[in-house]
C-alpha positions, 0 to 999 in steps of 0.5 A: 494487486488491488486489495478490496478486503483483507481476506483478498490477501489469501489469494495473493498472486505475488510473492512475499515479502510485500508492501501494502499501500493505501489508495487515497487522494493525497501524498502523505501516506507513509508519514501517516501509516498508510504504507506497511510491510508484511512478511507473511499472509497473517502479517499482511491481513493484520496490516490491511485491517489496520490500514482500512480502519486508519483515516488518512488525510481525513479519508478511509481507504477503500482499496489497498495496493499490494506489491512485491517488496524490493531493495532498490540500489538507486531511486530516480524520480521523474516529473512531467509538467505540461504548460499549455 
């Protein structure tokens, strides 16, 4: 779910616990603090306020993505390369 402002988390349509991820161009979000986990609405609002004020790769995020947190037994990564 797209989060434009920390108060949007009061109307969240997904269940907790959640993951908040900054939406900025570039790949190093987790290493610079752009990914946070939250167990409650209060925790999520505090985490969102922190991320919105955190420059990531020189850019302040304008939007966050909220998703249900889950524990994966396995992870698979897929890459597609187009060779014209």
